[in-house]
C-alpha positions in Angstrom: 2.2 19.8 26.8 4.4 16.7 27.1 8.1 17.2 27.4 9.0 13.6 26.4 8.1 11.6 23.4 8.1 7.8 23.6 7.9 5.2 20.9 7.7 1.5 21.4 10.1 0.7 18.6 9.5 -3.0 18.2 5.7 -2.4 18.0 6.1 0.4 15.5 8.5 -1.8 13.4 5.9 -4.5 13.4 3.3 -2.0 12.2 5.7 -1.0 9.4 6.2 -4.6 8.3 2.4 -5.1 8.4 1.8 -2.1 6.1 4.5 -3.4 3.7 3.0 -6.9 3.7 -0.4 -5.5 3.0 1.0 -3.5 0.2 2.6 -6.6 -1.3 -0.7 -8.5 -1.0 -2.5 -5.7 -2.8 0.1 -5.7 -5.5 -0.5 -9.4 -6.0 -4.3 -8.8 -6.1 -3.7 -6.1 -8.7 -1.7 -8.4 -10.9 -4.3 -11.2 -10.5 -7.0 -8.8 -11.5 -5.0 -7.8 -14.6 -4.6 -11.4 -15.6 -8.3 -12.1 -15.0 -9.2 -9.1 -17.1 -7.0 -10.2 -20.0 -8.5 -13.7 -19.8 -12.1 -12.4 -19.8 -11.4 -10.1 -22.7 -10.0 -13.0 -24.7 -13.0 -15.1 -24.0 -15.6 -12.4 -24.6 -16.5 -13.7 -28.0 -17.7 -17.0 -26.4 -20.1 -15.3 -24.0 -21.4 -12.8 -26.5 -19.9 -9.9 -24.5 -20.9 -10.8 -20.9 -17.3 -11.4 -19.8 -16.2 -8.1 -21.5 -18.6 -6.3 -19.1 -17.0 -8.0 -16.1 -13.5 -7.2 -17.5 -14.5 -3.6 -17.8 -15.6 -3.6 -14.2 -12.3 -5.2 -13.1 -10.4 -2.6 -15.1 -12.1 0.1 -13.1 -11.3 -1.5 -9.8 -7.6 -2.4 -10.5 -6.2 1.1 -10.5 -7.6 1.8 -7.0 -6.1 -1.5 -5.7 -2.8 -0.5 -7.2 -3.0 3.0 -5.6 -3.8 1.4 -2.2 -0.8 -0.9 -2.5 1.5 2.0 -3.3 0.1 3.9 -0.4 0.6 1.0 2.0 4.2 0.7 0.9 4.7 4.5 1.3 3.3 4.4 4.8 5.7 1.6 5.6 8.6 3.7 4.4 7.4 6.8 6.3 7.1 4.7 9.5 10.6 3.4 9.0 11.8 7.0 8.6 10.1 8.0 11.8 11.8 5.1 13.6 15.2 6.1 12.3 14.6 9.7 13.3 13.5 8.7 16.8 16.3 6.2 17.2 19.0 8.6 16.0 17.6 11.5 18.1 16.9 13.7 15.1 17.7 17.2 16.4 17.2 18.9 13.1 13.4 18.7 13.4 13.4 19.7 17.0 15.0 23.1 16.2 11.7 24.1 14.6 9.8 23.9 17.9 12.3 25.8 20.1 
């Protein structure tokens, strides 16, 4: 078993930023899907309901996109917490493994 733990902090910080960026992109996609759904529902009477079916499909996808966005942001925060714990030499957690 290894006695030493090493973290390449700049690389891990980049990974955290990437997760956060991806979460923000997914948030934007979720908002765009919501706007598209509203537009399709508003124009459903023109297409005799065809766009309403597409809107329903989008409404089923959008919650999953939002969940993924929230998860990406949560992972980013978790990684930042791990960086702080590593950088500060968190001894409180190490007591559990003595």
